[in-house]
BAVEX-939485 format. One record per atom (N, C-alpha, C, O): y, z, x. Coordinates in nm, 2 decimals, always signed. Last residue first. Layout:
<atom><north>Y</north><up>Z</up><east>X</east></atom>
...
***
This chain:
<atom><north>+10.67</north><up>+10.59</up><east>+9.00</east></atom>
<atom><north>+10.81</north><up>+10.62</up><east>+9.04</east></atom>
<atom><north>+10.90</north><up>+10.52</up><east>+9.01</east></atom>
<atom><north>+11.02</north><up>+10.53</up><east>+9.03</east></atom>
<atom><north>+10.42</north><up>+10.49</up><east>+8.94</east></atom>
<atom><north>+10.50</north><up>+10.55</up><east>+8.83</east></atom>
<atom><north>+10.64</north><up>+10.58</up><east>+8.87</east></atom>
<atom><north>+10.73</north><up>+10.59</up><east>+8.78</east></atom>
<atom><north>+10.29</north><up>+10.41</up><east>+9.16</east></atom>
<atom><north>+10.34</north><up>+10.30</up><east>+9.07</east></atom>
<atom><north>+10.43</north><up>+10.36</up><east>+8.96</east></atom>
<atom><north>+10.50</north><up>+10.29</up><east>+8.89</east></atom>
<atom><north>+10.20</north><up>+10.63</up><east>+9.29</east></atom>
<atom><north>+10.32</north><up>+10.58</up><east>+9.34</east></atom>
<atom><north>+10.38</north><up>+10.46</up><east>+9.25</east></atom>
<atom><north>+10.49</north><up>+10.43</up><east>+9.26</east></atom>
<atom><north>+10.03</north><up>+10.75</up><east>+9.00</east></atom>
<atom><north>+10.07</north><up>+10.77</up><east>+9.14</east></atom>
<atom><north>+10.20</north><up>+10.70</up><east>+9.17</east></atom>
<atom><north>+10.30</north><up>+10.72</up><east>+9.10</east></atom>
<atom><north>+9.92</north><up>+10.74</up><east>+8.75</east></atom>
<atom><north>+9.98</north><up>+10.61</up><east>+8.80</east></atom>
<atom><north>+10.03</north><up>+10.62</up><east>+8.94</east></atom>
<atom><north>+10.06</north><up>+10.52</up><east>+9.00</east></atom>
<atom><north>+9.82</north><up>+11.00</up><east>+8.71</east></atom>
<atom><north>+9.74</north><up>+10.89</up><east>+8.68</east></atom>
<atom><north>+9.79</north><up>+10.76</up><east>+8.75</east></atom>
<atom><north>+9.71</north><up>+10.68</up><east>+8.80</east></atom>
<atom><north>+10.05</north><up>+11.17</up><east>+8.77</east></atom>
<atom><north>+9.92</north><up>+11.18</up><east>+8.85</east></atom>
<atom><north>+9.84</north><up>+11.05</up><east>+8.83</east></atom>
<atom><north>+9.78</north><up>+11.00</up><east>+8.93</east></atom>
<atom><north>+10.23</north><up>+11.08</up><east>+8.58</east></atom>
<atom><north>+10.27</north><up>+11.08</up><east>+8.73</east></atom>
<atom><north>+10.14</north><up>+11.08</up><east>+8.81</east></atom>
<atom><north>+10.13</north><up>+11.01</up><east>+8.91</east></atom>
<atom><north>+10.10</north><up>+11.12</up><east>+8.35</east></atom>
<atom><north>+10.13</north><up>+10.99</up><east>+8.38</east></atom>
<atom><north>+10.16</north><up>+10.98</up><east>+8.53</east></atom>
<atom><north>+10.12</north><up>+10.88</up><east>+8.60</east></atom>
<atom><north>+10.08</north><up>+11.41</up><east>+8.35</east></atom>
<atom><north>+9.96</north><up>+11.33</up><east>+8.35</east></atom>
<atom><north>+9.99</north><up>+11.18</up><east>+8.40</east></atom>
<atom><north>+9.92</north><up>+11.13</up><east>+8.48</east></atom>
<atom><north>+10.36</north><up>+11.46</up><east>+8.33</east></atom>
<atom><north>+10.29</north><up>+11.50</up><east>+8.45</east></atom>
<atom><north>+10.16</north><up>+11.42</up><east>+8.46</east></atom>
<atom><north>+10.12</north><up>+11.37</up><east>+8.57</east></atom>
<atom><north>+10.40</north><up>+11.37</up><east>+8.07</east></atom>
<atom><north>+10.47</north><up>+11.31</up><east>+8.18</east></atom>
<atom><north>+10.40</north><up>+11.34</up><east>+8.31</east></atom>
<atom><north>+10.39</north><up>+11.25</up><east>+8.40</east></atom>
<atom><north>+10.24</north><up>+11.56</up><east>+7.94</east></atom>
<atom><north>+10.21</north><up>+11.41</up><east>+7.93</east></atom>
<atom><north>+10.28</north><up>+11.34</up><east>+8.04</east></atom>
<atom><north>+10.22</north><up>+11.25</up><east>+8.10</east></atom>
<atom><north>+10.38</north><up>+11.79</up><east>+7.99</east></atom>
<atom><north>+10.24</north><up>+11.77</up><east>+8.05</east></atom>
<atom><north>+10.20</north><up>+11.63</up><east>+8.04</east></atom>
<atom><north>+10.13</north><up>+11.58</up><east>+8.13</east></atom>
<atom><north>+10.60</north><up>+11.74</up><east>+7.83</east></atom>
<atom><north>+10.62</north><up>+11.75</up><east>+7.98</east></atom>
<atom><north>+10.48</north><up>+11.73</up><east>+8.04</east></atom>
<atom><north>+10.47</north><up>+11.67</up><east>+8.15</east></atom>
<atom><north>+10.49</north><up>+11.74</up><east>+7.58</east></atom>
<atom><north>+10.56</north><up>+11.62</up><east>+7.63</east></atom>
<atom><north>+10.57</north><up>+11.62</up><east>+7.78</east></atom>
<atom><north>+10.54</north><up>+11.52</up><east>+7.85</east></atom>
<atom><north>+10.40</north><up>+12.00</up><east>+7.56</east></atom>
<atom><north>+10.30</north><up>+11.89</up><east>+7.55</east></atom>
<atom><north>+10.36</north><up>+11.76</up><east>+7.61</east></atom>
<atom><north>+10.30</north><up>+11.69</up><east>+7.68</east></atom>
<atom><north>+10.65</north><up>+12.14</up><east>+7.58</east></atom>
<atom><north>+10.54</north><up>+12.16</up><east>+7.69</east></atom>
<atom><north>+10.44</north><up>+12.04</up><east>+7.68</east></atom>
<atom><north>+10.40</north><up>+11.99</up><east>+7.79</east></atom>
<atom><north>+10.77</north><up>+12.05</up><east>+7.34</east></atom>
<atom><north>+10.83</north><up>+12.03</up><east>+7.47</east></atom>
<atom><north>+10.73</north><up>+12.04</up><east>+7.58</east></atom>
<atom><north>+10.73</north><up>+11.95</up><east>+7.67</east></atom>
<atom><north>+10.59</north><up>+12.16</up><east>+7.15</east></atom>
<atom><north>+10.61</north><up>+12.01</up><east>+7.16</east></atom>
<atom><north>+10.67</north><up>+11.98</up><east>+7.30</east></atom>
<atom><north>+10.63</north><up>+11.88</up><east>+7.36</east></atom>
<atom><north>+10.63</north><up>+12.43</up><east>+7.21</east></atom>
<atom><north>+10.50</north><up>+12.37</up><east>+7.23</east></atom>
<atom><north>+10.51</north><up>+12.22</up><east>+7.24</east></atom>
<atom><north>+10.44</north><up>+12.16</up><east>+7.32</east></atom>
<atom><north>+10.90</north><up>+12.46</up><east>+7.14</east></atom>
<atom><north>+10.86</north><up>+12.48</up><east>+7.27</east></atom>
<atom><north>+10.72</north><up>+12.42</up><east>+7.30</east></atom>
<atom><north>+10.70</north><up>+12.37</up><east>+7.41</east></atom>
<atom><north>+10.87</north><up>+12.41</up><east>+6.86</east></atom>
<atom><north>+10.96</north><up>+12.32</up><east>+6.95</east></atom>
<atom><north>+10.92</north><up>+12.34</up><east>+7.09</east></atom>
<atom><north>+10.91</north><up>+12.24</up><east>+7.16</east></atom>
<atom><north>+10.71</north><up>+12.62</up><east>+6.79</east></atom>
<atom><north>+10.66</north><up>+12.49</up><east>+6.77</east></atom>
<atom><north>+10.74</north><up>+12.39</up><east>+6.85</east></atom>
<atom><north>+10.69</north><up>+12.30</up><east>+6.91</east></atom>
<atom><north>+10.89</north><up>+12.84</up><east>+6.85</east></atom>
<atom><north>+10.76</north><up>+12.82</up><east>+6.92</east></atom>
<atom><north>+10.70</north><up>+12.68</up><east>+6.91</east></atom>
<atom><north>+10.65</north><up>+12.63</up><east>+7.00</east></atom>
<atom><north>+11.09</north><up>+12.78</up><east>+6.66</east></atom>
<atom><north>+11.12</north><up>+12.78</up><east>+6.80</east></atom>
<atom><north>+10.99</north><up>+12.76</up><east>+6.88</east></atom>
<atom><north>+10.99</north><up>+12.69</up><east>+6.98</east></atom>
<atom><north>+10.94</north><up>+12.84</up><east>+6.43</east></atom>
<atom><north>+11.00</north><up>+12.71</up><east>+6.45</east></atom>
<atom><north>+11.03</north><up>+12.68</up><east>+6.59</east></atom>
<atom><north>+10.99</north><up>+12.58</up><east>+6.65</east></atom>
<atom><north>+10.90</north><up>+13.11</up><east>+6.47</east></atom>
<atom><north>+10.78</north><up>+13.02</up><east>+6.47</east></atom>
<atom><north>+10.83</north><up>+12.88</up><east>+6.49</east></atom>
<atom><north>+10.76</north><up>+12.80</up><east>+6.55</east></atom>
<atom><north>+11.17</north><up>+13.20</up><east>+6.45</east></atom>
<atom><north>+11.08</north><up>+13.23</up><east>+6.57</east></atom>
<atom><north>+10.97</north><up>+13.13</up><east>+6.58</east></atom>
<atom><north>+10.94</north><up>+13.08</up><east>+6.69</east></atom>
<atom><north>+11.25</north><up>+13.14</up><east>+6.20</east></atom>
<atom><north>+11.31</north><up>+13.07</up><east>+6.31</east></atom>
<atom><north>+11.23</north><up>+13.09</up><east>+6.44</east></atom>
<atom><north>+11.22</north><up>+13.00</up><east>+6.52</east></atom>
<atom><north>+10.98</north><up>+13.10</up><east>+5.96</east></atom>
<atom><north>+11.09</north><up>+13.17</up><east>+6.02</east></atom>
<atom><north>+11.14</north><up>+13.10</up><east>+6.15</east></atom>
<atom><north>+11.06</north><up>+13.02</up><east>+6.20</east></atom>
<atom><north>+10.81</north><up>+12.91</up><east>+5.85</east></atom>
<atom><north>+10.86</north><up>+13.02</up><east>+5.76</east></atom>
<atom><north>+10.98</north><up>+13.09</up><east>+5.82</east></atom>
<atom><north>+11.06</north><up>+13.15</up><east>+5.75</east></atom>
<atom><north>+10.91</north><up>+12.60</up><east>+6.01</east></atom>
<atom><north>+10.81</north><up>+12.71</up><east>+5.98</east></atom>
<atom><north>+10.88</north><up>+12.81</up><east>+5.89</east></atom>
<atom><north>+11.00</north><up>+12.79</up><east>+5.85</east></atom>
<atom><north>+10.92</north><up>+12.26</up><east>+6.11</east></atom>
<atom><north>+10.98</north><up>+12.38</up><east>+6.03</east></atom>
<atom><north>+10.87</north><up>+12.48</up><east>+5.99</east></atom>
<atom><north>+10.76</north><up>+12.44</up><east>+5.95</east></atom>
<atom><north>+10.81</north><up>+12.04</up><east>+6.21</east></atom>
<atom><north>+10.82</north><up>+12.16</up><east>+6.30</east></atom>
<atom><north>+10.87</north><up>+12.28</up><east>+6.22</east></atom>
<atom><north>+10.85</north><up>+12.39</up><east>+6.27</east></atom>
<atom><north>+10.83</north><up>+11.85</up><east>+6.01</east></atom>
<atom><north>+10.69</north><up>+11.88</up><east>+6.06</east></atom>
<atom><north>+10.70</north><up>+12.01</up><east>+6.15</east></atom>
<atom><north>+10.60</north><up>+12.09</up><east>+6.15</east></atom>
<atom><north>+11.10</north><up>+11.84</up><east>+5.97</east></atom>
<atom><north>+11.01</north><up>+11.87</up><east>+5.86</east></atom>
<atom><north>+10.87</north><up>+11.91</up><east>+5.90</east></atom>
<atom><north>+10.81</north><up>+12.00</up><east>+5.84</east></atom>
<atom><north>+11.18</north><up>+11.76</up><east>+6.22</east></atom>
<atom><north>+11.20</north><up>+11.90</up><east>+6.18</east></atom>
<atom><north>+11.13</north><up>+11.94</up><east>+6.06</east></atom>
<atom><north>+11.10</north><up>+12.05</up><east>+6.03</east></atom>
<atom><north>+11.11</north><up>+11.49</up><east>+6.21</east></atom>
<atom><north>+11.06</north><up>+11.58</up><east>+6.31</east></atom>
<atom><north>+11.07</north><up>+11.72</up><east>+6.27</east></atom>
<atom><north>+10.97</north><up>+11.80</up><east>+6.28</east></atom>
<atom><north>+11.26</north><up>+11.39</up><east>+5.99</east></atom>
<atom><north>+11.11</north><up>+11.38</up><east>+5.99</east></atom>
<atom><north>+11.05</north><up>+11.48</up><east>+6.09</east></atom>
<atom><north>+10.95</north><up>+11.54</up><east>+6.07</east></atom>
<atom><north>+11.52</north><up>+11.43</up><east>+6.08</east></atom>
<atom><north>+11.47</north><up>+11.50</up><east>+5.96</east></atom>
<atom><north>+11.32</north><up>+11.50</up><east>+5.96</east></atom>
<atom><north>+11.26</north><up>+11.60</up><east>+5.92</east></atom>
<atom><north>+11.52</north><up>+11.43</up><east>+6.44</east></atom>
<atom><north>+11.55</north><up>+11.39</up><east>+6.31</east></atom>
<atom><north>+11.49</north><up>+11.47</up><east>+6.20</east></atom>
<atom><north>+11.41</north><up>+11.56</up><east>+6.22</east></atom>
<atom><north>+11.65</north><up>+11.57</up><east>+6.73</east></atom>
<atom><north>+11.54</north><up>+11.57</up><east>+6.63</east></atom>
<atom><north>+11.59</north><up>+11.53</up><east>+6.50</east></atom>
<atom><north>+11.68</north><up>+11.58</up><east>+6.44</east></atom>
<atom><north>+11.85</north><up>+11.60</up><east>+6.91</east></atom>
<atom><north>+11.83</north><up>+11.47</up><east>+6.86</east></atom>
<atom><north>+11.70</north><up>+11.46</up><east>+6.77</east></atom>
<atom><north>+11.66</north><up>+11.35</up><east>+6.73</east></atom>
<atom><north>+11.86</north><up>+11.87</up><east>+6.99</east></atom>
<atom><north>+11.98</north><up>+11.80</up><east>+6.96</east></atom>
<atom><north>+11.96</north><up>+11.67</up><east>+6.88</east></atom>
<atom><north>+12.04</north><up>+11.63</up><east>+6.80</east></atom>
<atom><north>+11.59</north><up>+11.93</up><east>+7.04</east></atom>
<atom><north>+11.67</north><up>+12.02</up><east>+6.95</east></atom>
<atom><north>+11.80</north><up>+11.94</up><east>+6.90</east></atom>
<atom><north>+11.83</north><up>+11.95</up><east>+6.79</east></atom>
<atom><north>+11.51</north><up>+11.74</up><east>+7.22</east></atom>
<atom><north>+11.44</north><up>+11.75</up><east>+7.09</east></atom>
<atom><north>+11.53</north><up>+11.83</up><east>+6.99</east></atom>
<atom><north>+11.54</north><up>+11.79</up><east>+6.87</east></atom>
<atom><north>+11.69</north><up>+11.80</up><east>+7.43</east></atom>
<atom><north>+11.70</north><up>+11.67</up><east>+7.36</east></atom>
<atom><north>+11.63</north><up>+11.67</up><east>+7.22</east></atom>
<atom><north>+11.68</north><up>+11.62</up><east>+7.13</east></atom>
<atom><north>+11.61</north><up>+12.05</up><east>+7.50</east></atom>
<atom><north>+11.75</north><up>+12.03</up><east>+7.46</east></atom>
<atom><north>+11.76</north><up>+11.90</up><east>+7.38</east></atom>
<atom><north>+11.83</north><up>+11.89</up><east>+7.28</east></atom>
<atom><north>+11.35</north><up>+12.00</up><east>+7.58</east></atom>
<atom><north>+11.37</north><up>+12.09</up><east>+7.47</east></atom>
<atom><north>+11.51</north><up>+12.07</up><east>+7.41</east></atom>
<atom><north>+11.53</north><up>+12.06</up><east>+7.29</east></atom>
<atom><north>+11.40</north><up>+11.83</up><east>+7.80</east></atom>
<atom><north>+11.32</north><up>+11.78</up><east>+7.69</east></atom>
<atom><north>+11.35</north><up>+11.87</up><east>+7.57</east></atom>
<atom><north>+11.37</north><up>+11.81</up><east>+7.46</east></atom>
<atom><north>+11.54</north><up>+12.00</up><east>+7.97</east></atom>
<atom><north>+11.60</north><up>+11.88</up><east>+7.92</east></atom>
<atom><north>+11.53</north><up>+11.82</up><east>+7.80</east></atom>
<atom><north>+11.59</north><up>+11.78</up><east>+7.70</east></atom>
<atom><north>+11.34</north><up>+12.19</up><east>+8.02</east></atom>
<atom><north>+11.46</north><up>+12.23</up><east>+7.95</east></atom>
<atom><north>+11.54</north><up>+12.11</up><east>+7.89</east></atom>
<atom><north>+11.59</north><up>+12.11</up><east>+7.78</east></atom>
<atom><north>+11.16</north><up>+12.04</up><east>+8.17</east></atom>
<atom><north>+11.12</north><up>+12.10</up><east>+8.04</east></atom>
<atom><north>+11.24</north><up>+12.13</up><east>+7.96</east></atom>
<atom><north>+11.25</north><up>+12.10</up><east>+7.84</east></atom>
<atom><north>+11.35</north><up>+11.77</up><east>+8.31</east></atom>
<atom><north>+11.28</north><up>+11.90</up><east>+8.32</east></atom>
<atom><north>+11.24</north><up>+11.94</up><east>+8.18</east></atom>
<atom><north>+11.27</north><up>+11.87</up><east>+8.08</east></atom>
<atom><north>+11.37</north><up>+11.46</up><east>+8.47</east></atom>
<atom><north>+11.37</north><up>+11.53</up><east>+8.34</east></atom>
<atom><north>+11.29</north><up>+11.66</up><east>+8.36</east></atom>
<atom><north>+11.18</north><up>+11.66</up><east>+8.42</east></atom>
<atom><north>+11.60</north><up>+11.30</up><east>+8.71</east></atom>
<atom><north>+11.47</north><up>+11.36</up><east>+8.67</east></atom>
<atom><north>+11.49</north><up>+11.44</up><east>+8.54</east></atom>
<atom><north>+11.60</north><up>+11.47</up><east>+8.50</east></atom>
<atom><north>+11.79</north><up>+11.00</up><east>+8.66</east></atom>
<atom><north>+11.79</north><up>+11.15</up><east>+8.68</east></atom>
<atom><north>+11.65</north><up>+11.20</up><east>+8.65</east></atom>
<atom><north>+11.58</north><up>+11.14</up><east>+8.56</east></atom>
<atom><north>+11.90</north><up>+10.76</up><east>+8.57</east></atom>
<atom><north>+11.87</north><up>+10.78</up><east>+8.71</east></atom>
<atom><north>+11.86</north><up>+10.93</up><east>+8.74</east></atom>
<atom><north>+11.93</north><up>+10.97</up><east>+8.84</east></atom>
<atom><north>+11.95</north><up>+10.69</up><east>+8.31</east></atom>
<atom><north>+12.04</north><up>+10.79</up><east>+8.37</east></atom>
<atom><north>+12.01</north><up>+10.81</up><east>+8.51</east></atom>
<atom><north>+12.09</north><up>+10.88</up><east>+8.58</east></atom>
<atom><north>+11.74</north><up>+10.51</up><east>+8.27</east></atom>
<atom><north>+11.88</north><up>+10.47</up><east>+8.25</east></atom>
<atom><north>+11.98</north><up>+10.56</up><east>+8.31</east></atom>
<atom><north>+12.09</north><up>+10.52</up><east>+8.35</east></atom>
<atom><north>+11.51</north><up>+10.68</up><east>+8.34</east></atom>
<atom><north>+11.53</north><up>+10.55</up><east>+8.40</east></atom>
<atom><north>+11.68</north><up>+10.51</up><east>+8.39</east></atom>
<atom><north>+11.74</north><up>+10.48</up><east>+8.49</east></atom>
<atom><north>+11.54</north><up>+10.90</up><east>+8.17</east></atom>
<atom><north>+11.53</north><up>+10.92</up><east>+8.31</east></atom>
<atom><north>+11.56</north><up>+10.79</up><east>+8.39</east></atom>
<atom><north>+11.63</north><up>+10.79</up><east>+8.49</east></atom>
<atom><north>+11.52</north><up>+10.77</up><east>+7.92</east></atom>
<atom><north>+11.65</north><up>+10.84</up><east>+7.96</east></atom>
<atom><north>+11.65</north><up>+10.86</up><east>+8.11</east></atom>
<atom><north>+11.75</north><up>+10.83</up><east>+8.17</east></atom>
<atom><north>+11.26</north><up>+10.67</up><east>+7.93</east></atom>
<atom><north>+11.37</north><up>+10.58</up><east>+7.91</east></atom>
<atom><north>+11.50</north><up>+10.64</up><east>+7.96</east></atom>
<atom><north>+11.58</north><up>+10.58</up><east>+8.03</east></atom>
<atom><north>+11.12</north><up>+10.91</up><east>+7.94</east></atom>
<atom><north>+11.11</north><up>+10.82</up><east>+8.05</east></atom>
<atom><north>+11.23</north><up>+10.72</up><east>+8.05</east></atom>
<atom><north>+11.29</north><up>+10.68</up><east>+8.15</east></atom>
<atom><north>+11.18</north><up>+11.02</up><east>+7.69</east></atom>
<atom><north>+11.23</north><up>+11.09</up><east>+7.81</east></atom>
<atom><north>+11.23</north><up>+11.00</up><east>+7.94</east></atom>
<atom><north>+11.32</north><up>+11.00</up><east>+8.02</east></atom>
<atom><north>+11.04</north><up>+10.84</up><east>+7.53</east></atom>
<atom><north>+11.19</north><up>+10.85</up><east>+7.53</east></atom>
<atom><north>+11.25</north><up>+10.92</up><east>+7.65</east></atom>
<atom><north>+11.35</north><up>+10.88</up><east>+7.70</east></atom>
<atom><north>+10.78</north><up>+10.91</up><east>+7.61</east></atom>
<atom><north>+10.83</north><up>+10.77</up><east>+7.63</east></atom>
<atom><north>+10.99</north><up>+10.77</up><east>+7.63</east></atom>
<atom><north>+11.05</north><up>+10.71</up><east>+7.71</east></atom>
<atom><north>+10.77</north><up>+11.18</up><east>+7.53</east></atom>
<atom><north>+10.76</north><up>+11.14</up><east>+7.67</east></atom>
<atom><north>+10.81</north><up>+11.00</up><east>+7.70</east></atom>
<atom><north>+10.88</north><up>+10.98</up><east>+7.80</east></atom>
<atom><north>+10.77</north><up>+11.14</up><east>+7.25</east></atom>
<atom><north>+10.88</north><up>+11.21</up><east>+7.31</east></atom>
<atom><north>+10.88</north><up>+11.18</up><east>+7.46</east></atom>
<atom><north>+10.99</north><up>+11.17</up><east>+7.52</east></atom>
<atom><north>+10.53</north><up>+11.00</up><east>+7.23</east></atom>
<atom><north>+10.65</north><up>+10.93</up><east>+7.19</east></atom>
<atom><north>+10.77</north><up>+11.00</up><east>+7.25</east></atom>
<atom><north>+10.86</north><up>+10.94</up><east>+7.30</east></atom>
<atom><north>+10.34</north><up>+11.19</up><east>+7.32</east></atom>
<atom><north>+10.36</north><up>+11.07</up><east>+7.40</east></atom>
<atom><north>+10.48</north><up>+10.99</up><east>+7.36</east></atom>
<atom><north>+10.54</north><up>+10.92</up><east>+7.44</east></atom>
<atom><north>+10.36</north><up>+11.39</up><east>+7.12</east></atom>
<atom><north>+10.41</north><up>+11.42</up><east>+7.26</east></atom>
<atom><north>+10.43</north><up>+11.29</up><east>+7.34</east></atom>
<atom><north>+10.53</north><up>+11.28</up><east>+7.42</east></atom>
<atom><north>+10.48</north><up>+11.33</up><east>+6.80</east></atom>
<atom><north>+10.38</north><up>+11.30</up><east>+6.90</east></atom>
<atom><north>+10.43</north><up>+11.31</up><east>+7.04</east></atom>
<atom><north>+10.53</north><up>+11.25</up><east>+7.08</east></atom>
<atom><north>+10.66</north><up>+11.37</up><east>+6.61</east></atom>
<atom><north>+10.63</north><up>+11.48</up><east>+6.70</east></atom>
<atom><north>+10.52</north><up>+11.46</up><east>+6.79</east></atom>
<atom><north>+10.47</north><up>+11.55</up><east>+6.86</east></atom>
<atom><north>+10.93</north><up>+11.16</up><east>+6.53</east></atom>
<atom><north>+10.79</north><up>+11.17</up><east>+6.55</east></atom>
<atom><north>+10.76</north><up>+11.28</up><east>+6.64</east></atom>
<atom><north>+10.83</north><up>+11.30</up><east>+6.75</east></atom>
<atom><north>+11.20</north><up>+11.11</up><east>+6.53</east></atom>
<atom><north>+11.14</north><up>+11.15</up><east>+6.40</east></atom>
<atom><north>+10.99</north><up>+11.17</up><east>+6.41</east></atom>
<atom><north>+10.93</north><up>+11.19</up><east>+6.31</east></atom>
<atom><north>+11.48</north><up>+11.13</up><east>+6.73</east></atom>
<atom><north>+11.33</north><up>+11.14</up><east>+6.73</east></atom>
<atom><north>+11.28</north><up>+11.19</up><east>+6.59</east></atom>
<atom><north>+11.32</north><up>+11.30</up><east>+6.55</east></atom>
<atom><north>+11.74</north><up>+10.90</up><east>+6.75</east></atom>
<atom><north>+11.69</north><up>+11.02</up><east>+6.69</east></atom>
<atom><north>+11.53</north><up>+11.02</up><east>+6.70</east></atom>
<atom><north>+11.47</north><up>+10.91</up><east>+6.68</east></atom>
<atom><north>+11.93</north><up>+10.76</up><east>+7.03</east></atom>
<atom><north>+11.87</north><up>+10.76</up><east>+6.90</east></atom>
<atom><north>+11.82</north><up>+10.90</up><east>+6.86</east></atom>
<atom><north>+11.85</north><up>+11.00</up><east>+6.92</east></atom>
<atom><north>+12.07</north><up>+10.78</up><east>+7.26</east></atom>
<atom><north>+11.94</north><up>+10.71</up><east>+7.27</east></atom>
<atom><north>+11.86</north><up>+10.72</up><east>+7.13</east></atom>
<atom><north>+11.74</north><up>+10.68</up><east>+7.13</east></atom>
<atom><north>+12.39</north><up>+10.74</up><east>+7.35</east></atom>
<atom><north>+12.31</north><up>+10.78</up><east>+7.23</east></atom>
<atom><north>+12.18</north><up>+10.70</up><east>+7.24</east></atom>
<atom><north>+12.17</north><up>+10.58</up><east>+7.22</east></atom>
<atom><north>+12.47</north><up>+10.83</up><east>+7.69</east></atom>
<atom><north>+12.46</north><up>+10.74</up><east>+7.58</east></atom>
<atom><north>+12.38</north><up>+10.79</up><east>+7.46</east></atom>
<atom><north>+12.30</north><up>+10.88</up><east>+7.49</east></atom>
<atom><north>+12.64</north><up>+11.11</up><east>+7.81</east></atom>
<atom><north>+12.51</north><up>+11.04</up><east>+7.80</east></atom>
<atom><north>+12.52</north><up>+10.95</up><east>+7.68</east></atom>
<atom><north>+12.57</north><up>+10.99</up><east>+7.57</east></atom>
***
């Protein structure tokens, strides 16, 4: 996979935008697991500063919450834009 850069923003719509770009250029669907893997692998210092918690379990929960929020944002776009979104 090409290098799509680093995520430094924890806004779900920004993560969703990047996932859409990857899905388009890679011609592949994106799953929750793909989003989580990408955030974990490509999260920049700014992102992890915001997601960092007192312990690993809480940090992991925050990453999972961001992943779910981004995935739900993608689902919203699919419903809102219908066949134009494909």
